[in-house]
C-alpha positions in Angstrom: -6.0 15.9 31.3 -4.9 12.7 32.8 -5.4 9.7 30.4 -5.5 11.8 27.3 -3.0 11.5 24.4 -2.7 14.3 21.8 -0.9 13.9 18.5 0.4 17.1 17.1 1.0 17.2 13.4 -0.6 13.7 12.9 -1.4 13.0 9.2 -3.8 10.4 7.9 -2.5 7.7 5.6 -4.0 8.2 2.1 -4.3 5.5 -0.5 -6.1 4.7 -3.8 -7.7 1.2 -4.0 -8.2 -0.1 -7.6 -11.2 -2.5 -7.6 -12.2 -5.1 -10.2 -15.9 -6.2 -10.0 -18.3 -8.5 -11.8 -19.9 -7.2 -15.0 -23.1 -5.1 -14.4 -22.3 -4.7 -10.7 -20.2 -1.5 -10.8 -22.8 1.0 -9.6 -24.2 -1.3 -6.9 -20.7 -2.0 -5.5 -19.6 1.7 -5.7 -22.6 2.7 -3.7 -21.7 0.2 -1.0 -18.0 1.1 -1.0 -18.7 4.8 -0.3 -20.5 3.8 2.9 -17.4 2.2 4.4 -15.7 4.4 7.1 -12.5 5.8 5.7 -13.6 5.8 2.1 -13.6 9.4 0.9 -14.5 8.9 -2.8 -15.5 6.1 -5.1 -15.2 6.6 -8.9 -16.5 4.3 -11.7 -13.8 4.3 -14.4 -13.0 2.8 -17.7 -10.3 0.3 -18.5 -9.2 -2.9 -16.7 -10.2 -1.4 -13.3 -13.9 -0.7 -12.6 -13.8 1.4 -9.5 -11.1 3.6 -7.8 -11.6 4.4 -4.2 -9.7 7.2 -2.3 -9.3 6.2 1.3 -7.9 7.8 4.5 -6.6 5.6 7.3 -5.0 6.2 10.7 -2.4 3.5 10.1 -1.6 0.4 8.1 -4.0 -1.7 10.3 -6.8 0.7 9.6 -6.0 0.6 5.9 -6.1 -3.1 6.0 -9.5 -3.1 7.7 -10.9 -0.8 4.9 -9.5 -3.0 2.1 -10.9 -6.2 3.7 -14.3 -4.5 4.0 -14.2 -3.7 0.3 -13.2 -7.3 -0.5 -16.1 -8.7 1.5 -18.7 -7.0 -0.8 -20.4 -9.5 -3.1 -19.2 -9.1 -6.6 -15.7 -7.7 -5.9 -13.2 -9.8 -7.8 -10.0 -8.2 -6.6 -8.2 -5.1 -5.3 -4.9 -3.4 -5.9 -3.8 -0.6 -3.5 -1.4 2.3 -3.9 -0.3 4.3 -0.8 0.2 8.0 -1.4 3.7 9.2 -0.5 3.1 12.9 -1.4 0.3 14.9 -2.9 0.6 18.0 -5.1 -2.7 19.9 -5.1 -3.8 23.0 -6.9 
């Protein structure tokens, strides 16, 4: 087992990225966002935000990579990210 590192109890960092996009580009952009490694879900929503993406990352650097990949997509106007502190699931 030399050279191997095991993390017991390691939890992924979870976040929701709120994404604003150009008019009439929502579906195209959502279909591109879901292809990014770390993006678990992409939802088209109503209101001042167009897409909400649920992401999982190994650490802050990985989260930053995911956010920058989203921002690189043509038609993305801006993002706003919320890191999950605790989840309450049914």
